[in-house]
C-alpha positions as MATLAB code, in Angstrom:
seq = 'MGFGFGQAPFQLAKCEVDTCLTTGNRSLVSLKDYDAIIFHFRATSPKDMPRSRYYHQRWIFEEIESSAYVFQDPAIYNGLFNWTMTFRRDSDIVNAYGRIFKVGSPINATVTRINYAEGKTKMAAWFVSNCYSKSSREKIVRKLQKHFEVDVFGRCGPYTCPHTKQCYEFLEKNYKFYFSFENSLCKDYVTEKLFQILKYNIVPVVYGLADYDLTAPPDSFINVLDYPDLDSLAKYLKYLDSNDTAYSMYFRWKGFFKIENGWSNTAQSFCDLCKKLHQDNTPKVYDDINKWFIIQGNCKKLKTKGWF';
ca = [
     120.197   82.926   95.495;
     123.565   84.499   96.947;
     125.375   81.058   98.422;
     126.279   78.839   95.446;
     125.748   75.564   94.060;
     127.636   72.255   94.777;
     128.724   70.852   97.714;
     131.719   73.628   98.652;
     129.547   76.583   99.935;
     128.425   73.684  102.919;
     131.899   72.749  103.469;
     133.331   76.782  102.619;
     131.012   77.372  105.634;
     131.968   74.601  108.064;
     127.833   73.923  108.238;
     127.615   70.878  111.009;
     125.910   68.910  108.111;
     127.543   69.766  105.115;
     126.673   66.932  102.968;
     124.141   69.092  100.720;
     124.715   69.929   97.243;
     122.530   72.877   95.792;
     121.787   73.534   92.000;
     119.828   75.354   90.253;
     120.177   72.940   87.226;
     116.458   71.151   86.936;
     117.413   68.577   84.307;
     120.702   67.507   86.529;
     119.086   64.324   88.285;
     116.149   63.592   87.777;
     112.753   64.797   90.001;
     112.473   61.866   92.611;
     116.705   63.040   93.558;
     115.943   65.504   94.758;
     115.299   66.006   98.698;
     114.446   69.628   98.645;
     112.895   71.653   96.354;
     113.356   75.852   96.896;
     110.085   77.497   95.417;
     111.247   81.719   95.564;
     107.545   82.587   95.480;
     107.973   86.109   94.006;
     109.343   83.995   90.775;
     107.268   80.809   90.932;
     104.049   80.928   89.433;
     101.591   77.487   89.194;
     102.739   76.530   85.519;
     106.445   76.496   87.139;
     105.437   73.812   89.802;
     106.546   70.101   88.891;
     104.152   67.632   87.999;
     104.721   64.893   89.762;
     106.078   65.035   93.944;
     107.807   62.165   95.958;
     106.519   61.377   99.544;
     109.996   61.635  101.085;
     110.636   65.403   98.956;
     110.485   68.901  100.695;
     108.932   71.548   98.854;
     110.294   74.830  100.639;
     108.308   78.266   99.984;
     111.077   80.809  100.183;
     110.220   84.497  100.573;
     112.322   87.244  101.894;
     109.702   90.248  100.960;
     107.297   91.529  103.444;
     104.079   90.047  102.899;
     102.723   93.879  102.029;
     104.324   93.664   98.876;
     102.985   90.046   97.616;
     102.103   89.926   93.512;
     100.559   86.820   93.844;
      97.761   84.786   95.525;
      99.757   82.471   98.126;
      96.448   80.342   98.815;
      96.619   78.765   94.584;
      99.622   76.833   96.710;
      97.839   76.042   99.656;
      98.475   72.381  100.867;
     102.025   72.163   98.506;
     104.357   73.626  101.004;
     106.013   71.059  103.915;
     108.504   74.361  105.355;
     109.223   77.844  104.412;
     112.317   80.183  104.384;
     111.340   83.476  105.382;
     113.013   86.275  107.569;
     109.435   85.721  109.765;
     111.434   83.772  113.072;
     108.501   81.739  113.114;
     109.899   79.984  109.791;
     111.193   76.205  109.740;
     114.365   77.432  108.424;
     114.894   81.318  109.387;
     116.453   83.697  106.509;
     117.360   86.151  108.437;
     118.738   89.239  106.001;
     121.125   89.812  109.305;
     122.356   88.371  112.144;
     124.145   89.658  115.645;
     126.220   87.627  118.228;
     127.895   88.782  121.067;
     131.926   88.095  121.521;
     133.447   87.589  124.921;
     135.722   90.101  124.810;
     136.157   93.045  122.928;
     137.149   92.077  118.810;
     138.321   95.608  117.799;
     139.700   98.916  119.257;
     136.385  101.199  118.897;
     135.154  100.495  121.896;
     137.699  102.667  123.161;
     136.591  105.479  121.529;
     135.302  108.712  123.679;
     133.361  111.287  121.410;
     131.281  109.425  118.326;
     129.981  112.348  117.353;
     133.270  115.024  116.759;
     133.578  116.114  113.455;
     129.994  115.283  112.551;
     128.660  118.116  110.971;
     125.183  116.819  109.630;
     122.246  115.200  111.297;
     120.475  112.453  109.054;
     120.157  110.622  105.938;
     117.869  108.467  104.287;
     118.439  105.806  101.688;
     115.144  105.650   99.473;
     113.712  104.588   95.985;
     110.377  103.255   97.143;
     108.935  107.287   97.400;
     105.391  105.263   98.428;
     105.361  103.381  100.230;
     102.762  100.657  102.907;
     104.605  101.661  105.734;
     104.395  105.875  104.561;
     107.864  106.508  105.902;
     108.240  109.455  103.261;
     105.180  111.092  105.779;
     107.537  110.521  108.907;
     110.580  111.980  107.036;
     108.432  115.101  105.763;
     107.487  115.599  109.597;
     111.082  115.580  110.913;
     112.475  117.867  108.307;
     110.283  120.292  109.921;
     112.519  120.580  112.547;
     115.749  119.420  111.377;
     117.113  118.665  108.199;
     117.537  115.143  107.113;
     119.198  114.762  103.747;
     117.161  112.121  101.451;
     119.852  110.328   98.754;
     118.041  107.879   95.908;
     115.515  108.118   93.530;
     113.520  110.329   96.417;
     115.847  112.745   97.024;
     118.570  115.155   95.376;
     121.498  113.261   96.257;
     122.980  110.115   95.418;
     125.346  107.665   97.185;
     126.321  104.969   95.555;
     125.808  101.511   98.063;
     129.330  101.377   98.810;
     132.044  101.017  101.182;
     132.958  104.396  100.446;
     129.590  105.825  100.366;
     128.791  103.982  104.299;
     132.061  105.517  105.320;
     130.708  109.378  103.726;
     127.651  108.500  106.155;
     129.618  107.455  109.225;
     131.859  110.947  109.158;
     129.430  113.664  108.741;
     126.018  111.991  109.868;
     124.988  111.339  113.172;
     121.368  109.860  112.304;
     120.145  107.869  109.630;
     116.888  106.348  109.073;
     116.329  102.795  108.550;
     112.647  102.820  107.871;
     111.100   99.974  106.235;
     108.710  100.423  103.541;
     106.341   98.157  105.178;
     105.243   97.150  108.648;
     104.880   93.590  109.008;
     106.091   90.593  111.393;
     109.455   90.247  112.413;
     110.197   92.045  108.881;
     113.708   93.833  109.309;
     115.877   94.341  106.787;
     120.191   95.370  105.243;
     118.577   99.350  106.089;
     119.312   98.574  109.969;
     122.269   95.312  109.798;
     124.254   97.222  107.305;
     124.517  100.891  109.387;
     125.018   99.584  112.116;
     128.722   98.397  110.810;
     128.958  101.786  111.218;
     129.512  104.675  113.804;
     126.047  106.082  112.566;
     123.032  105.775  115.253;
     120.151  104.022  113.297;
     116.669  105.142  113.338;
     114.264  102.781  112.815;
     110.986  102.068  111.575;
     109.460   99.137  111.444;
     107.385   95.800  113.657;
     110.065   93.773  114.387;
     111.413   93.185  117.485;
     114.412   95.450  117.485;
     115.281   94.321  121.013;
     115.686   91.011  120.121;
     116.681   91.362  116.862;
     119.956   94.241  117.424;
     122.630   95.098  120.109;
     121.423   96.418  123.357;
     120.950  100.697  123.220;
     122.254  100.775  119.437;
     119.140  102.210  117.817;
     116.074  104.668  118.546;
     112.560  103.350  117.450;
     110.236  105.948  116.157;
     107.074  104.092  117.811;
     108.640  104.304  121.205;
     107.457  108.320  120.851;
     104.021  109.120  121.693;
     104.370  111.280  118.324;
     106.780  113.067  116.043;
     107.662  116.206  117.696;
     109.017  114.429  120.350;
     111.442  112.104  118.680;
     112.353  115.178  117.196;
     113.098  116.749  120.198;
     114.885  113.613  121.353;
     117.065  113.202  118.182;
     117.856  117.073  118.807;
     119.129  116.679  122.324;
     121.541  114.374  121.273;
     122.825  116.528  118.427;
     123.636  118.653  120.785;
     124.610  116.094  123.723;
     127.682  114.359  122.582;
     128.222  112.232  125.106;
     124.146  111.261  125.249;
     125.049  110.038  122.009;
     127.954  108.642  122.133;
     126.242  105.965  124.531;
     124.615  104.529  121.793;
     128.302  103.046  120.714;
     128.599  101.371  124.336;
     127.592   98.387  122.271;
     130.868   98.136  119.866;
     133.350   95.395  120.089;
     130.950   93.474  122.157;
     128.821   92.722  118.903;
     129.241   91.242  115.862;
     127.176   92.236  112.941;
     126.257   89.451  109.905;
     123.971   90.299  106.812;
     126.544   88.859  104.141;
     127.002   85.057  102.250;
     128.040   84.145  106.039;
     124.350   84.938  107.114;
     123.148   83.308  103.962;
     125.286   80.231  104.632;
     123.806   80.163  107.991;
     120.593   79.418  106.815;
     121.759   76.830  104.230;
     123.454   75.024  106.910;
     120.150   75.108  109.302;
     118.737   73.345  106.007;
     120.876   70.456  105.668;
     121.333   69.880  108.994;
     117.410   69.413  108.850;
     116.750   68.251  106.095;
     118.774   65.183  107.228;
     117.526   64.764  110.940;
     113.747   65.836  110.788;
     111.524   63.157  109.184;
     108.172   64.690  110.966;
     105.753   65.106  108.430;
     104.129   68.079  107.918;
     102.473   70.610  105.382;
     100.557   74.086  105.202;
      96.923   73.596  104.109;
      96.790   77.123  104.310;
     100.112   79.293  103.167;
      98.043   82.683  102.862;
      97.324   82.299  106.561;
     100.519   81.753  107.560;
     102.445   84.222  105.527;
      99.589   87.258  104.772;
      97.480   86.463  107.634;
      99.564   86.170  110.735;
     102.938   88.770  109.261;
     100.337   91.213  110.479;
     101.149   93.621  108.159;
      99.929   97.032  109.089;
      99.180  100.631  107.698;
      99.624  102.517  110.726;
      97.569  105.359  111.006;
      98.698  107.640  114.664;
      96.754  110.568  115.183;
      98.710  113.886  114.956;
     101.876  112.137  113.429;
     100.869  113.895  109.806;
];
């Protein structure tokens, strides 16, 4: 699960409440001794559900993938879950792909840099493995490729670059833009495609239904959905390509915000869970988890006239 087992991870993360213990060993203690059981929805089946449950336990619905990509009917589990632990902002425990934090003073020297376009000779890059997404992002890229060159890395393109620090350093050295396009358009769904790239000196072009103004630092991204058509978007990106000063304005936030999308981000979710288990005894049950996760997830298939 990316956090670790035992009590040590809570102590390492310096959780406000650090007396919880996690385990993946179902037989470590009797079932009745667990205060919470987390069910990863994608890996759960009806036969995995315990035959008994106890009044003090919280059964937790956990999922980090969007509700556009589910492989079983959530309605099977109606009336079983007490809390949710997903990327959604209205989850009982928010388990986002990343978080941003404003800092009081610059935390590094990058804020003194003037020209962020210097040395960059390529326009845009895109890493992708799902070539036929429900968001139709691949159609957007094909349309933009009529205006300028987009280098596609991974299963859907001719280029390769492992997801390593060296790869991202290669991107920020050579490219001005990175396409942080989500595979589905769902409420609050924004992934590492944004958070990871924000750590580097390259402007993310985002495409999703998250509230990016709440998710990312101010003036740090370009949102596809802010433009009436893709020709207008392409025109603006080409303008930035020709104007180093305007391009560099997208990095004014650097040093004043901290991006967390690794272990510390995951740890925050488990810290929140541990605290909630100790402090929240309010009875709660999701009578219709399908309604909450699927219907209220508001996933859309964007069909914008003239885009494609």
